[in-house]
C-alpha positions, 0 to 999 in steps of 0.5 A: 294369238292372232286376231284378224279384223273380220272382212265385213268390217271395212274402214274408209280413211277420212281425208286420206290424201289431204292428211298425207299432203299436209305432212309434207314428205317432199324432198329430203323430208321423205327420209325422215321419221314419222309417227302415225299415232292412230294406225287403225286399219293402216290407210294413212300409214300405207300412203305414208310408206308409199311416199317415204324414201329408202331411209325413211321410218314410220312408227305406228301406234294403236291400242286395238288388238285388231289394228295391231294384227293388221299392222303386223301384216305390213312387211315393210322394214321401214315400218313398226307397229306399237301396241299402246296409246300415242300418249306413250310415244316419248318413251316408245320412241326413245326406246328405239333411239328416236329423239326427234320426228319429222311429222306426226298424224293423229286420226282421233275417235273410233274406226268403222270396224270398231263401230260396226262390230257388235261384239266391241260394244261401241254402238247401240245399233246392234246388240252386243256386250257393253264393252267399249274398250279400244284395248280389250286387254286393259281396264274396265269395260263400260258394263263394269264401270256402270255397275259400280260408279256413283250416280253423280259421277255417271251424270258428270261423265255424260254431261261433260263428255257427251254434252248431254243436257239430260245427263241427270235424268239418264244417270238416275235411270241407269242407277235405277235399272242396275238395281233391278238387273245388270246393264250388260248389253248395248241394247239394255243401255240404249233402252234405258237412255231412250226412256230418260230422254224425252226429246232429241234432235231429229234423226239422232238416236237418244243414246248417241251422246251417252254412248259417246261420253262413256266411250270417251271416258272408258278409253281416257281419250281426252287425257290421251289427247292432251298427253299426246299433243304435248309429247308430240310437240316435244319430239318435233324437229324444226319444220316438222308438222302435226296433222290432227283429224278430230270428229268431236267438238271437245277434241277439236277444241283441245287441238285448236287451243293447243296449236293457238298456244304455240302459235300466238304468244301474248305481246308485252306493252308496246310502251315498254323499252323492249327490243324486237329480238327480245320479244317472245317468239311463236313456236308453231305456224298454223298451216291449215284447217280443213273439212271433208269435201261434199263428195267425200261426205256423200261417199262416207257419211261418217266423215261429215264431222271431221275437222283436220288441223295442221301446224308446223314447228318453226325453225329455231323455236324454243326446245 
C-alpha cells in the first residue's frame, strides 16, 4: 500500500543548516554512518546525503507511514528508511551489521503535516477523528484510550505530560462527557476542555496542554526518548555527535540531564590520595545549545519553542 503525504501539508525543517553543521560531516567523517532518528519529510536527511561521501551511509527511522512513503522515494543507495521508532535503533542497526555510528540527529515532536492534517487528530484547530497516533497501524487511538481509562490516570497524564494546572477539572469533565456520548472527535474534546478551563494564558487555546499531553502519552514519546538517548549513546563511535532538537520543556529537560550525566561526573574528595589518572573521566563533551534565529521564527512561528543541544563522544571514553 502506498501512502503519500498530501501536497498541501508542507513541512519546514527547523534549524536545518545548524543541525547538519553540528553533526560535523567534514573530512573523513563524510564517509561515516549516520542516523536520522526522526525522518519526518526528509529535510535533514536530504541535506545529510548532500554532505556524505561515496562510502557514507544514512539510516532513517520514523513511525509515521506517510514519512516512510516519503523516505521510500529517495533512491540514493547510501540511504535506508526503517518503519519504527528510533528507540529500536540498536537492534535495527545490528541487523544491518552496524555496531557504531558517527552521528545521530533527533528532531523531536510532531511535524507540520501531522498537525495540519485533520484526519490525524493531533490538532484542535480542525475537526477530525481523535486519533493522535504517529503510527496508525499500532496501539490505541486517543479516543479509544479516553473511552476506557480511569479519571485518575487521565488526570495524571494531563498534569504530568501537559503541565496543566486544571488537570483534575479536565479529567472530571472528560469522564462526565463520555458517560453521555463517546468523545470521538478533536472538536468534542476541545469543547470539553474549554468548558473545564476557566482561565488561560492570552492567545493560547485552553486545549493546547491537554492535546499535547495525550499525544505524548499515546505515542510514548518520553519513554522512546529515554530509550533512544541511551541506545544512541551506546552506539556512538569516538568523536561521534548527538544532535537533539526538542520543542517541549519535558523533552529538553531529559536531553539536558542526559548530556550532563555523561559530561559532568562527581569528583571525589580532594583530600583523598587519588592519582589524576584514576579520577573518573567525562564521556561526552557539551558542544552547543542553540535556538532558532528571530528571522527563522518570523518565517516559521512553529520554530519558536525549539531548542537544539549538541554533545560529542570523547575519544577513549568508557564503552
